[in-house]
N, CA, C and O of each residue as an XYZ file, in Angstrom:
556
protein
N      -2.581      8.108      7.627
C      -1.558      8.207      7.337
C      -0.878     10.114      7.498
O      -1.711     10.952      7.842
N       0.195     10.459      7.297
C       0.252     11.135      8.005
C       1.044     11.985      6.676
O       1.556     11.285      5.802
N       1.143     13.824      6.532
C       2.282     14.233      5.887
C       2.760     15.359      6.326
O       2.132     16.410      6.446
N       3.622     15.209      6.517
C       4.271     16.471      7.371
C       5.136     17.682      6.592
O       6.064     17.836      5.797
N       4.261     18.352      7.312
C       5.547     20.159      6.511
C       6.509     20.649      7.570
O       6.054     21.624      8.167
N       7.580     20.302      7.938
C       8.003     20.559      9.064
C       7.287     19.927     10.377
O       7.483     18.791     10.808
N       6.511     20.800     10.860
C       5.858     20.571     12.211
C       4.457     20.399     12.262
O       3.614     20.131     13.118
N       4.505     20.692     10.811
C       2.886     20.406     11.283
C       2.061     19.547      9.581
O       2.051     19.772      8.371
N       1.401     18.365     10.707
C       1.053     17.469     10.467
C       0.046     17.643      9.524
O      -0.136     18.839      9.297
N      -0.706     16.869      8.864
C      -1.954     16.699      8.221
C      -2.173     15.086      8.644
O      -1.626     13.987      8.733
N      -3.432     15.847      8.834
C      -4.120     13.426      8.948
C      -4.619     13.591      6.806
O      -4.947     14.399      5.938
N      -4.337     12.230      7.042
C      -5.567     11.934      5.951
C      -6.063     10.922      5.521
O      -5.439     10.018      4.967
N      -7.471     10.961      5.767
C      -8.359      9.359      5.999
C      -7.640      8.928      4.964
O      -7.128      9.636      4.097
N      -7.592      7.550      5.069
C      -7.512      6.511      4.234
C      -9.203      6.105      3.041
O      -9.259      6.035      1.813
N     -10.320      5.924      4.083
C     -11.184      5.890      3.436
C     -12.282      6.813      2.664
O     -13.354      6.545      2.121
N     -11.385      8.281      2.897
C     -12.325      9.328      1.926
C     -11.406     10.169      1.418
O     -10.650     10.725      2.215
N     -11.255     10.490     -0.287
C     -10.260     11.458     -0.351
C     -11.220     13.320     -0.021
O     -12.257     13.981      0.051
N      -9.080     13.192      0.091
C      -9.330     15.210      0.188
C      -8.350     15.434     -0.394
O      -7.221     14.942     -0.396
N      -8.949     16.408     -1.033
C      -8.826     17.381     -2.228
C      -7.921     18.839     -1.996
O      -7.163     19.405     -2.784
N      -8.292     19.182     -0.681
C      -8.142     20.068     -0.379
C      -7.982     20.449      0.657
O      -8.945     20.859      1.305
N      -6.156     20.446      1.395
C      -5.681     21.275      2.717
C      -5.161     22.274      3.334
O      -4.067     22.630      2.896
N      -5.634     22.921      4.319
C      -4.932     23.638      4.627
C      -4.815     23.733      5.691
O      -5.765     23.588      6.460
N      -3.524     24.028      6.106
C      -3.554     24.626      7.875
C      -2.588     26.108      8.014
O      -2.118     26.720      7.055
N      -2.454     26.453      9.359
C      -2.291     27.538      9.826
C      -0.938     27.747     10.819
O      -1.247     27.994     11.984
N       0.259     27.699     10.591
C       1.471     28.328     11.615
C       0.906     29.480     12.339
O      -0.258     29.855     12.474
N       1.973     29.923     12.749
C       1.734     31.290     13.629
C       1.782     32.137     12.268
O       0.890     31.994     11.432
N       2.747     32.937     12.090
C       2.776     33.631     11.078
C       2.322     33.251      9.620
O       2.509     34.093      8.742
N       1.827     32.231      9.344
C       1.895     31.807      7.638
C       0.413     30.693      7.408
O      -0.164     29.894      8.146
N       0.213     31.166      5.965
C      -1.263     30.125      6.114
C      -0.835     29.625      4.875
O      -0.518     30.534      4.108
N      -0.624     27.644      4.064
C      -0.304     27.827      3.619
C      -1.450     26.668      3.081
O      -2.264     26.399      3.965
N      -1.586     26.190      2.241
C      -2.755     25.539      1.310
C      -1.762     24.718      0.013
O      -1.196     24.942     -1.057
N      -2.040     23.649      0.999
C      -1.750     22.300      0.110
C      -3.304     21.588     -0.885
O      -4.447     21.411     -0.464
N      -2.583     21.252     -2.639
C      -3.844     20.307     -2.897
C      -3.492     18.842     -3.554
O      -2.788     18.939     -4.559
N      -3.772     17.793     -3.258
C      -3.243     16.768     -3.197
C      -3.934     16.052     -4.353
O      -5.126     16.359     -4.322
N      -3.706     15.345     -5.209
C      -4.537     14.331     -5.856
C      -4.270     12.886     -5.210
O      -3.270     12.296     -5.618
N      -5.231     12.133     -4.043
C      -5.456     11.325     -3.560
C      -6.255      9.718     -4.661
O      -7.448      9.419     -4.607
N      -4.844      8.715     -5.822
C      -5.603      8.159     -6.544
C      -6.578      6.905     -5.446
O      -6.932      6.776     -4.274
N      -6.627      6.515     -6.169
C      -7.639      5.697     -5.271
C      -7.199      3.966     -4.721
O      -7.901      3.018     -4.370
N      -5.748      4.142     -4.857
C      -5.806      2.565     -3.747
C      -5.778      3.066     -2.492
O      -5.526      2.573     -1.393
N      -6.224      4.633     -3.043
C      -6.334      4.134     -0.998
C      -7.747      3.371     -0.052
O      -7.969      2.887      1.058
N      -8.495      3.677     -1.428
C      -9.497      2.461     -0.764
C      -9.146      1.584     -1.317
O     -10.247      1.109     -1.595
N      -8.403      0.878     -1.770
C      -7.927     -0.939     -1.114
C      -6.545     -1.240     -0.470
O      -6.057     -2.353     -0.665
N      -5.791     -0.201      0.385
C      -4.654     -0.944      0.623
C      -4.932     -1.626      1.829
O      -4.130     -2.539      2.025
N      -5.645     -1.519      2.553
C      -6.194     -3.247      3.654
C      -6.499     -4.277      2.905
O      -6.094     -5.387      3.250
N      -7.242     -4.128      1.780
C      -7.258     -4.942      1.150
C      -6.639     -5.992      0.436
O      -7.044     -7.076      0.014
N      -5.148     -5.179      0.396
C      -4.149     -6.083     -0.197
C      -3.530     -6.947      0.638
O      -3.281     -8.058      0.169
N      -3.166     -6.685      1.936
C      -2.671     -6.915      2.550
C      -3.254     -8.361      2.632
O      -2.390     -9.064      3.157
N      -4.429     -9.135      2.311
C      -5.183    -10.065      2.257
C      -4.173    -11.521      1.670
O      -3.983    -12.593      2.243
N      -3.541    -10.917      0.010
C      -3.075    -11.561     -0.074
C      -1.459    -11.784      0.059
O      -0.781    -12.545     -0.632
N      -1.170    -11.240      0.737
C      -0.154    -11.732      1.515
C      -0.668    -13.114      2.568
O      -0.223    -14.260      2.517
N      -1.618    -12.635      3.399
C      -2.364    -13.797      3.963
C      -2.490    -14.904      3.165
O      -1.982    -15.953      3.562
N      -3.089    -14.872      2.082
C      -3.139    -16.132      1.061
C      -1.579    -17.116      0.323
O      -1.429    -18.292     -0.008
N      -0.718    -15.974      0.321
C       0.102    -16.949     -0.257
C       1.378    -17.419      0.845
O       2.257    -18.257      0.642
N       1.173    -16.667      1.933
C       1.839    -17.331      3.787
C       1.183    -18.526      4.214
O       1.621    -19.459      4.887
N      -0.353    -18.268      3.523
C      -1.878    -19.246      4.720
C      -1.294    -18.769      5.884
O      -1.658    -19.777      6.490
N      -0.695    -18.115      6.767
C      -0.612    -17.518      7.554
C      -1.329    -17.647      8.829
O      -2.221    -18.338      8.337
N      -1.614    -17.570      9.842
C      -2.989    -18.158     10.940
C      -3.015    -16.594     11.275
O      -4.186    -16.216     11.312
N      -2.248    -15.722     11.490
C      -2.274    -14.340     12.642
C      -2.248    -13.476     11.419
O      -1.775    -13.657     10.296
N      -2.887    -12.504     11.961
C      -2.506    -11.235     11.270
C      -2.094    -10.014     12.358
O      -2.834     -9.580     13.241
N      -0.581     -9.532     12.035
C      -0.091     -9.305     13.467
C       0.469     -7.484     13.006
O       0.326     -7.379     11.788
N       0.998     -6.197     13.589
C       0.634     -5.610     14.092
C       2.381     -5.404     12.460
O       2.166     -4.467     11.692
N       3.094     -5.829     12.307
C       4.156     -5.530     12.095
C       3.847     -6.186     10.337
O       4.435     -5.841      9.311
N       2.941     -7.017     10.461
C       2.508     -6.723      8.576
C       2.192     -5.779      8.392
O       2.879     -5.208      7.545
N       0.723     -4.739      9.128
C       0.458     -3.732      8.339
C       1.536     -3.161      8.556
O       1.762     -2.925      7.369
N       2.722     -2.578      9.264
C       3.779     -1.861      8.975
C       4.079     -2.613      7.843
O       3.438     -2.216      6.870
N       4.983     -3.761      7.555
C       5.400     -3.453      6.549
C       5.063     -3.402      5.554
O       5.890     -3.271      4.651
N       3.691     -3.484      5.282
C       2.559     -3.015      3.788
C       2.602     -1.765      4.220
O       3.743     -1.364      3.988
N       1.994     -0.957      4.708
C       2.436      0.390      4.678
C       4.328      1.556      3.993
O       4.625      2.698      3.643
N       5.045      0.089      4.216
C       6.103      1.686      4.502
C       6.344      0.556      3.009
O       7.250      0.987      2.296
N       5.638     -0.868      2.427
C       5.843     -1.510      1.388
C       4.857     -0.587      0.104
O       4.985     -0.831     -1.096
N       3.993      0.367      0.598
C       3.973      1.020     -0.390
C       4.277      2.572     -0.441
O       4.066      3.244     -1.451
N       4.847      3.136      0.863
C       5.704      3.924      0.951
C       6.930      4.487     -0.213
O       7.176      5.550     -0.781
N       7.521      3.074     -0.183
C       8.679      2.861     -0.582
C       7.924      2.850     -2.787
O       8.670      2.925     -3.764
N       6.766      2.764     -2.823
C       6.323      3.410     -4.005
C       6.232      4.310     -4.734
O       5.900      4.565     -5.891
N       6.574      4.751     -3.890
C       5.380      5.892     -4.198
C       7.076      6.711     -4.447
O       7.936      6.206     -3.725
N       7.602      7.917     -5.404
C       9.029      7.912     -6.926
C       8.359      9.664     -5.822
O       7.387     10.130     -5.228
N      10.008      9.990     -6.287
C      10.410     11.525     -5.685
C       9.420     12.761     -7.288
O       9.474     13.973     -7.083
N       8.697     12.302     -8.583
C       7.737     12.984     -8.703
C       6.809     12.854     -8.456
O       6.403     14.003     -8.282
N       5.831     12.043     -8.233
C       4.891     11.599     -7.348
C       4.897     12.878     -6.337
O       4.246     13.912     -6.489
N       6.068     12.462     -4.932
C       5.777     13.504     -3.854
C       5.872     15.310     -4.733
O       5.182     16.293     -4.461
N       6.812     15.203     -5.636
C       6.912     16.243     -5.821
C       5.534     17.362     -6.642
O       5.387     18.558     -6.891
N       4.600     15.821     -6.855
C       3.413     16.230     -7.721
C       2.144     16.795     -6.078
O       1.175     17.545     -6.189
N       2.600     16.166     -4.841
C       1.651     15.924     -3.622
C       1.675     14.899     -3.450
O       1.778     14.604     -2.260
N       1.596     13.649     -4.510
C       0.986     12.496     -4.262
C       1.754     12.274     -2.762
O       2.875     12.696     -2.475
N       0.683     11.359     -1.731
C       1.367     10.296     -1.151
C       1.136      8.936     -1.118
O       1.237      8.241     -0.107
N       0.844      8.575     -2.151
C       0.087      7.174     -2.516
C       0.685      6.990     -3.897
O       0.811      7.847     -4.771
N       1.038      5.676     -3.930
C       1.244      5.734     -5.300
C       0.162      5.689     -6.937
O      -1.044      5.501     -6.775
N       0.440      5.782     -7.689
C      -0.694      6.409     -9.313
C      -1.297      5.046     -9.083
O      -0.513      4.102     -8.983
N      -2.610      4.824     -8.987
C      -3.646      3.952     -9.445
C      -2.952      2.369    -11.031
O      -3.030      1.169    -11.296
N      -2.298      3.822    -11.578
C      -1.873      2.573    -12.757
C      -0.570      1.485    -12.423
O       0.158      0.732    -13.070
N      -0.764      1.911    -10.960
C       0.689      1.058    -10.796
C      -0.016     -0.491     -9.221
O       0.280     -1.312     -8.353
N      -0.779      0.022     -9.795
C      -2.266     -0.906     -8.259
C      -1.047     -2.804     -8.374
O      -0.222     -3.277     -7.593
N      -1.536     -3.242     -9.597
C      -0.666     -4.349     -9.754
C       0.271     -4.575     -9.159
O      -0.161     -5.355     -8.310
N       1.420     -4.440     -8.952
C       2.938     -3.702     -8.662
C       2.675     -3.418     -7.453
O       3.262     -4.002     -6.541
N       1.523     -2.243     -7.169
C       1.953     -2.087     -5.424
C       1.599     -3.475     -4.585
O       1.865     -4.036     -3.522
N       0.841     -3.638     -5.759
C      -0.399     -5.182     -4.650
C       0.825     -6.077     -4.361
O       1.046     -6.374     -3.187
N       1.742     -6.590     -5.465
C       3.106     -7.844     -5.334
C       3.641     -7.958     -4.366
O       3.993     -8.801     -3.540
N       3.678     -6.174     -4.742
C       5.200     -5.454     -3.450
C       4.132     -5.444     -1.421
O       4.556     -5.095     -0.320
N       3.717     -5.610     -1.550
C       2.669     -5.497     -0.514
C       2.469     -6.832      0.313
O       2.167     -6.661      1.494
N       2.572     -7.908     -0.054
C       1.689     -8.707     -0.302
C       3.234     -9.504      0.537
O       3.570     -9.919      1.646
N       3.752     -9.364     -0.746
C       5.307    -10.195     -0.160
C       6.183     -9.840      0.853
O       7.282    -10.240      1.238
N       5.052     -8.603      1.322
C       5.873     -8.043      2.462
C       5.324     -8.518      3.471
O       6.075     -8.972      4.334
N       4.052     -8.563      3.664
C       3.426     -9.392      4.628
C       3.632    -10.871      4.408
O       3.792    -11.733      5.273
N       3.604    -10.990      3.301
C       3.626    -12.643      3.787
C       5.848    -12.752      4.104
O       6.141    -13.942      4.226
N       6.785    -12.075      4.188
C       7.627    -12.414      4.527
C       7.556    -12.166      5.632
O       8.373    -12.850      6.249
N       6.772    -11.267      6.518
C       6.888    -11.189      7.615
C       6.143    -12.625      9.009
O       6.468    -13.155     10.071
N       4.865    -12.628      7.850
C       4.124    -13.924      8.473
C       4.858    -15.082      8.355
O       4.437    -16.039      9.005
N       6.311    -15.314      7.379
C       7.301    -16.391      7.636
C       8.288    -15.916      8.268
O       9.145    -16.782      8.443
N       8.640    -14.602      8.828
C       9.969    -14.058     10.166
C       8.764    -14.459     11.572
O       9.279    -14.811     12.633
N       7.586    -14.397     11.507
C       6.908    -13.897     12.657
C       6.882    -15.690     12.919
O       6.466    -15.741     14.077
N       7.061    -16.889     12.547
C       6.482    -18.090     12.267
C       5.227    -18.590     12.128
O       5.060    -19.800     12.286
N       4.351    -17.909     11.871
C       2.754    -18.094     11.852
C       2.323    -18.491     10.180
O       1.171    -18.692      9.796
N       3.219    -18.527      9.563
C       3.165    -19.331      7.954
C       3.114    -20.523      7.994
O       4.027    -21.177      8.499
N       1.930    -21.129      7.419
C       1.884    -22.429      7.365
C       1.876    -22.540      5.784
O       0.850    -21.863      5.723
N       2.096    -22.768      4.684
C       2.089    -22.733      4.353
C       3.924    -23.447      3.813
O       4.288    -22.943      2.751
N       4.531    -24.047      4.174
C       6.018    -24.505      4.352
C       6.409    -25.568      2.803
O       5.705    -26.311      2.120
N       7.732    -25.202      2.741
C       8.495    -24.558      2.940
C       8.231    -23.174      1.957
O       7.697    -22.995      0.862
N       8.730    -22.527      2.703
C       8.920    -20.606      2.398
C       9.317    -20.630      0.483
O      10.384    -21.143      0.147
N       8.238    -19.966     -0.765
C       8.429    -20.274     -1.545
C       9.641    -19.891     -1.462
O      10.198    -19.827     -0.366
N      10.371    -19.514     -2.809
C      11.757    -18.876     -3.375
C      11.846    -17.593     -3.530
O      12.787    -16.820     -3.350
N      10.382    -17.380     -4.010
C      10.035    -15.629     -4.783
C       8.802    -15.768     -3.894
O       8.048    -16.711     -4.134
N       8.531    -14.988     -2.960
C       7.345    -14.864     -2.608
C       7.157    -13.387     -3.361
O       6.720    -12.873     -2.332
N       7.131    -12.353     -4.255
C       6.611    -11.533     -5.342
C       6.480    -12.399     -6.626
O       5.569    -11.791     -7.186
N       6.727    -13.185     -7.257
C       6.622    -14.723     -8.278
C       4.960    -14.774     -7.305
O       3.865    -14.552     -7.821
N       5.131    -15.025     -6.238
C       4.050    -16.099     -6.215
C       3.331    -15.135     -5.748
O       2.275    -15.325     -6.351
N       3.160    -14.174     -5.049
C       2.114    -13.369     -5.676
C       1.772    -12.851     -6.844
O       0.689    -13.437     -6.849
N       1.757    -12.338     -7.710
C       1.796    -12.441     -8.791
C       0.820    -13.427     -9.630
O      -0.025    -13.200    -10.496
N       1.328    -14.723     -8.958
C       1.059    -15.897     -9.703
C      -0.971    -16.340     -9.203
O      -1.781    -16.949     -9.902
N      -1.161    -15.799     -7.944
C      -1.874    -15.407     -6.747
C      -3.083    -14.746     -7.252
O      -4.298    -14.907     -7.140
N      -2.092    -13.746     -7.996
C      -3.279    -12.590     -8.176
C      -4.298    -12.746     -9.758
O      -3.732    -13.088    -10.796
N      -5.614    -12.485     -9.733
C      -7.069    -12.157    -10.695
C      -6.287    -11.208    -11.631
O      -5.940    -10.031    -11.531
N      -6.033    -12.834    -13.252
C      -5.997    -11.954    -13.982
C      -6.746    -12.449    -15.563
O      -6.590    -13.411    -16.315
N      -7.933    -10.769    -15.567
C      -8.984    -10.697    -16.277
C      -8.191    -11.347    -17.960
O      -7.409    -10.665    -18.623
N      -8.486    -12.260    -18.207
C      -8.540    -13.147    -19.715
C     -10.095    -13.231    -20.745
O     -10.902    -14.098    -20.410
N     -10.368    -12.533    -21.677
C     -11.494    -12.490    -21.829
C     -11.566    -13.149    -23.263
O     -11.063    -12.746    -24.312
N     -12.075    -13.894    -23.102
C     -11.769    -14.685    -24.831
C     -13.229    -13.833    -25.534
O     -14.267    -13.428    -25.010
N     -12.745    -13.807    -26.871
C     -13.852    -12.961    -28.215
C     -14.687    -13.975    -28.564
O     -14.375    -15.156    -28.714
N     -15.841    -13.438    -28.698
C     -16.468    -14.296    -29.761
C     -17.169    -13.944    -30.694
O     -18.301    -14.426    -30.738
N     -16.721    -12.931    -31.822
C     -16.711    -12.756    -32.833
C     -15.366    -12.193    -33.349
O     -15.221    -11.940    -34.545
């Protein structure tokens, strides 16, 4: 993932959270503090939900691109103003459903989804497949 400020790209690793990032231009030193949410550790795992709801046989580059674009759409202007490049953790279920829908949609478009016919709402299907912990009260 790349965060860029005009011509000064900064590479953000998806597995290790980075807290302080600095770079230098010809005559300006810029320091940027980012708060990377814990979503970065599970972004690749979220694509698995899209493969489950479509029962796709192959995972293509287009599906990962669609997943990344879906995550990018979930970052609000307020999050960007605060320096965030990923959506906040409290939106993880919405992000997961959105990414799963995007991955499944690409699977159906590419013809490698085997769960036919295509469901009317992939977003509802993704939410139905999500684990929802509900615990009984014992006392």
